[in-house]
N, C-alpha and C positions, 0 to 999 in steps of 0.2 A: 380578386376578392369576391366573396359571395356572402349573401345574408341567408341564413337558413337556421334550421332546428340544430340542436347540439349533436354532434357525432361522437360517440363513446370510443371511436377508433383513433381519435386524435389526441394529442397532448393538449389539455385545456388551461388557459390562464384566466382567472376571473379577476374582475376590477370593480371597484366602487369608487368613481371618480378617479383620483390619482393613487388610490390605495389598491394593493394587490392581496389577494387571499393567500395566507401562508399557513402550513400545518406547524402546530406547536409541538415541539419535541424537546423535553427538559433534558435529554442526554446530549443533545447537539449544541455546538458553540452558539451563544446567544439565544438558545431556546427554540430556534426555528431551522427546519431542516429541508422543507419541501416548498418550492415556489410555484409548482404547477398544481392544479386542482383537479387532475384527472379523475381521482377517486373520492373527490369531496361530495357529500350528499346535498347537491344543489337543485333548486327548482329550476323551471324554465327562465332563463336570462331575458332581460329586456330586449338584448340585442346580441347577436353573435357574428363574428366575422371570421372567415376561414382564411388562415396565412398560408397558403398552399395546401398540399394534402396531409400534412403532418401535424399541424397545429391550429388552434383557433383561440380567439380571445372573447371573453363573454363580459357583458356589462350589466351591472345590477343597480337598482336605485339606491340612493342615499340612505333610506331608512332600512335596508336590508341587513339584519344581524347575521354574523358569520355562524356556521354550524358548530356543534360542539368539537373541541380539539383544533379549531382553526381560529385565525384572527386576521382582521384587516390591518395592514400596516403601510405606511407611506412607501411607494416603490422606491423613491429617492434613498431612503434609509437602508435598503438592503442591497444596493448595487455592488458594493464591495464584497458581498458574500456570493455572488453568482459568477459562474464560468462565462467568458466573453461570448461564447455562442449563444448561450441561453439569454444572456443579458441583450444581446442585440436583437434576437427574436421578441423578447418581451418588450423592448423599447419600441419596436416597429408596431407591435399590437396596441401599446398605450397611445402612441402617436396617431394612429389610425382611429382609434375610438375618440380622440380629442378632436381630430378633424371632422369626424362625422357629426359629433355633438355641436360643433361650431357651424356647420353647414346644413342644418335641418331645412332652412329656407333660403331661397335664391337671393343672392347679393344684389341682383339687378332688378327684379320685379317684386320680390317678397312673397311669391308662391312657394308651397312646399316642394322640396327638391325630391327627385327619385334617384335611382342608382343607374348609371350607364352600363348596360349589359355586358358590352364588349371590352371594357377596360376599367382601371381603377379611377373612377371620376363620379362626380355628381352631375345630374342632368335635369334641368329645369323643364317639365312638361309644358309650362305656360309660355315661356319665352325662348326656349332652347339654349339657355346659357350653360356652359360647361365649366366645372370647377374642379381642379386637381389638388390632391394633397399638398398643403402648404409645407415648405422647409425654409426656416429662417437661418441664413448662415451667420454665424458670430465668430469673431476671432478671439484667440487667447494669446496674449502677447508675452512671450518669454524674453524679457529684456535682461541682458547682461552688461555689467560694468566691471571689468577685470574678473576678480574671483567672487562678485557678489551678484545676486539676482534681485530684480525689483519686485517687491511684494507690497500689496495695499490691503487695507480694511475697508470694505464698503460701508458707507454710512447706514444703511438699512440692515446690516448684519449685526445682531446683538449676541452672537456666540463667542466673540473674540477671534474668530478664524480670519487668516489672512490669506490671500491668493495672488496669482498673477492678474493683470488687468484683462478686461474683456470687453467687448462692444459689438453691436449688430453692424453688418455691412450695409451701407446706404445704397440707393440707386445710382448707378453710373460709377461706382466706386470699386476699385481692385482690392484684394485682400491686403496688399502691401500698403496701399494708401489708407485703408481703414486702420491698420495698426499705427501708422504715423499719426493720423488724426486723433484717435482714442488716447494714445499716450500723451500727445501735446495738451489735449482738452482736459484730461483728468489729473495730470501730475506736472504739467508744464516743462517737460523735457523733450527734446528732438532725438530721434533714434534713426539708425539705418536698418533696414529690413533685409535679411539674408535668405529667407525661404520658408518652406513648409516643413512641418515637424510631425503632423499627424492629425487624426480627425476622430469624432466620437458623435453618435447620434445622441441627442439629449431631449427626450420628449416631454419637456416642461414648459410651454406644451408641444413645441415643434422645431427646436433649434437643431442645427448641425454645427458642432463646436470644431473650429479649426485652428490648430496650434501653429504659430508663427514664430520664427526666431528673429530677434532684433539685438542690437547692441546700442549702448548710450553714445550719442554723438556731442550733445552740449545741453547746458541748463541745470538748474538745481531743482530738486523735488519741492513742489508747491501743490498739494492736494487741493482740488477745487472746493472742497467743504460741502459739496452738493451730493455727488455719487461717492466720492472718496473721502473718507475722514482722516485716515493716516496712510503714510507710504513710507517706504524705506529700502535700503539696500541691505541684503542680508546674505550670509554664508550658511554652509551645510551644519555648522555647529552652533549657530547664533541666530535662529529664526523663531518667530512666533508660531501659535498653532496653524497647522496646515489644512487644506481641504481633505475629505474622506478619500480613503483608498477606493479604487474603482472608477474615480473621475479622471478624465483627461488632464484637467489642471494639476491634480496630484502626481499623476504619472510623468508629466513634462517637468514639474518641480524636481522630483526624484532623479529624473534622467540628468538634468543639468547640475545638480548637486553632486552627483556620481562623477560627472565629467569634470567638474571643479576639483574634485578629490582625487582625480586621476584614475578612478575605478570604472569608468564608463567609455562609451565611444564618443570621441569628439566630433561635434557636428560642424 
């Protein structure tokens, strides 16, 4: 990673916080067709990060208005419209910008941080502390009971969307232990964990989502009422509103429903 002036030979992605600059196209589905800002008429950014030789990410201040024909939109809302290679590249860009914003000052002594010239890291010139980009692992628990899947509604979610259970991995904890703990804490059932299903970077601000497969062992659902407001066992034809397409949680839910219906690969 390097910090420098814009290079017009690279694909550019512009961000304002967690919003990405998108070209408006009334003929395209959803009215948005272009997620890179290579040809957008933009001023000098507050910061630019080079993501290898082919792409860069630019950061603009909160008060910066978009140029004509473009709009700032939450990156989370356009994930399902992006091809996976582009999505992963933009996710990396946003995660690195989030990291740089959170590490302007040394966490050990409070002095302004600098960039380590030989690797992707922050370096404090005052005390020598080095900090690397943070990645926070979080499990997504795909729990099956016969031909049903466990779905829950987070107490903070006001959209009516339900999803599989999720939680951050704690220090000293395996992925399997995290699944068992989270499910027991949140809905009071015990599960057997069978393995890994897939992963996805999730830069809100720095998660790595890890899908894990489990099956119900014992207990009846009892949402904790703090994180989880409602929970239930659902089939492919009788489920509540699901997460957006493009997210790993939705991909895992769709895969297990297809498996239950006999149309997918059994795990």
